[in-house]
C-alpha positions as CSV (number, residue, x, y, z in Angstrom):
1,M,0.0,-0.2,0.1
2,A,3.0,2.5,1.1
3,C,4.4,1.7,-3.0
4,E,1.1,2.7,-4.3
5,K,0.8,5.8,-2.2
6,V,4.0,6.9,-2.8
7,C,3.5,6.3,-6.8
8,K,0.3,8.4,-6.7
9,A,1.7,11.1,-5.0
10,Y,4.5,11.2,-7.0
11,L,2.3,11.4,-10.3
12,M,0.3,14.0,-8.5
13,N,3.4,16.5,-9.1
14,Q,3.7,16.0,-12.6
15,P,2.5,18.6,-14.9
16,N,-1.3,18.1,-16.1
17,Q,-2.3,15.3,-13.5
18,D,-5.9,15.2,-12.7
19,P,-5.8,13.8,-8.8
20,M,-9.2,12.7,-9.0
21,Q,-8.3,10.1,-11.9
22,L,-5.8,8.7,-9.4
23,Q,-8.7,7.6,-6.7
24,F,-10.1,5.1,-8.8
25,S,-7.3,2.3,-9.3
26,H,-4.7,0.3,-7.2
27,G,-3.1,-0.6,-10.0
28,Y,-0.2,2.3,-10.1
29,I,3.0,0.5,-9.0
30,R,3.5,-1.5,-12.0
31,K,3.4,1.3,-14.7
32,T,4.9,4.2,-12.2
33,F,7.9,2.6,-10.5
34,P,9.8,1.8,-13.4
35,I,9.5,5.3,-14.5
36,I,10.9,6.4,-11.1
37,A,13.4,3.7,-11.3
38,R,14.5,4.9,-14.5
39,Q,15.0,8.8,-13.3
40,F,16.6,7.5,-10.2
41,L,19.4,5.6,-12.0
42,A,19.6,8.0,-14.6
43,E,20.4,10.6,-11.9
44,N,22.8,8.1,-10.1
45,N,24.6,6.1,-13.2
46,S,26.1,7.2,-16.2
47,R,24.3,4.3,-17.6
48,V,21.0,2.5,-16.8
49,P,21.6,-1.1,-16.9
50,S,18.4,-2.6,-18.3
51,H,19.0,-6.3,-16.4
52,L,18.1,-3.6,-13.5
53,L,15.5,-2.3,-14.9
54,H,14.0,-5.4,-15.8
55,A,14.1,-6.3,-12.0
56,I,13.0,-3.5,-10.8
57,A,9.7,-3.8,-13.3
58,R,9.4,-7.9,-12.2
59,L,9.4,-6.5,-8.3
60,A,6.8,-3.7,-8.9
61,E,4.3,-6.3,-10.8
62,K,5.3,-8.7,-7.6
63,I,4.0,-5.6,-5.3
64,E,1.1,-4.6,-7.4
65,L,-0.5,-7.8,-7.2
66,L,-0.4,-8.0,-3.5
67,S,-3.7,-5.6,-3.3
68,P,-6.3,-7.6,-3.0
69,A,-7.9,-5.5,-5.7
70,Q,-5.6,-6.8,-8.1
71,R,-5.9,-10.9,-7.8
72,A,-4.9,-11.2,-11.4
73,G,-7.7,-13.2,-12.2
74,G,-7.5,-15.0,-8.8
75,S,-3.9,-16.4,-9.7
76,V,-2.6,-14.4,-6.2
77,P,-5.3,-14.8,-3.4
78,S,-3.3,-13.3,-0.9
79,N,-5.0,-10.9,1.1
80,T,-2.6,-8.1,2.5
81,E,-5.2,-5.9,4.1
82,Y,-7.2,-8.1,6.6
83,P,-6.6,-10.8,8.9
84,W,-7.3,-14.4,7.8
85,K,-8.3,-17.9,9.7
86,G,-4.8,-19.9,8.9
87,P,-4.9,-24.0,9.8
88,N,-3.8,-23.4,13.3
89,S,-4.4,-19.3,14.1
90,I,-5.3,-16.2,12.8
91,C,-2.8,-14.8,10.3
92,V,-1.9,-10.8,10.2
93,P,-0.8,-9.3,7.3
94,C,2.1,-7.7,9.4
95,E,3.2,-10.9,10.6
96,Y,2.9,-12.7,7.4
97,D,5.9,-12.2,4.5
98,F,3.8,-13.1,1.2
99,G,6.7,-14.7,0.1
100,L,8.1,-11.5,-0.7
101,I,11.0,-9.9,1.3
102,L,12.5,-6.9,-0.8
103,L,15.7,-7.2,0.7
104,N,16.0,-10.8,-0.7
105,E,14.6,-10.2,-3.9
106,R,16.5,-9.2,-6.9
107,A,17.0,-5.3,-6.9
108,G,15.1,-5.1,-3.8
109,S,17.6,-2.6,-2.2
110,T,17.6,-0.7,-5.3
111,L,13.4,-0.3,-5.2
112,I,13.8,0.7,-1.6
113,K,16.3,3.9,-2.6
114,C,14.0,4.5,-5.7
115,L,11.3,4.8,-3.0
116,Q,12.9,7.2,-0.7
117,F,14.4,8.9,-4.3
118,A,10.5,9.2,-5.2
119,V,9.3,10.6,-1.7
120,D,12.1,13.5,-1.8
121,R,11.0,14.7,-5.0
122,I,6.9,15.0,-4.2
123,T,6.1,18.7,-2.8
124,Y,3.4,18.9,-0.6
125,E,1.1,21.8,-0.5
126,E,-1.1,23.2,2.6
């Protein structure tokens, strides 16, 4: 959910972006995060490695599919928002890794740096 909100906030800072359109979907990570990564890598490297961009795009897709609204036709049944009944206990999302531990994922540490990059570029108005 945090990745989705950062991507939406990043998009809201783009010219001619209507914030109202960003409220009706959870599907922004897969499209937006590779753009953020490309900008981050371009600012921090003279050459943007295509294998790293590909790994980040795959990771962004995995993260987006964690949203219950993006179940990929039922192929990703995890529920990251609400507890569920397990075989012997109640499982809560904050205690379950969903098979995705960012620092163990290829490009995971770069993804975290890209998130910080995006947050640093978001402007806030009161």
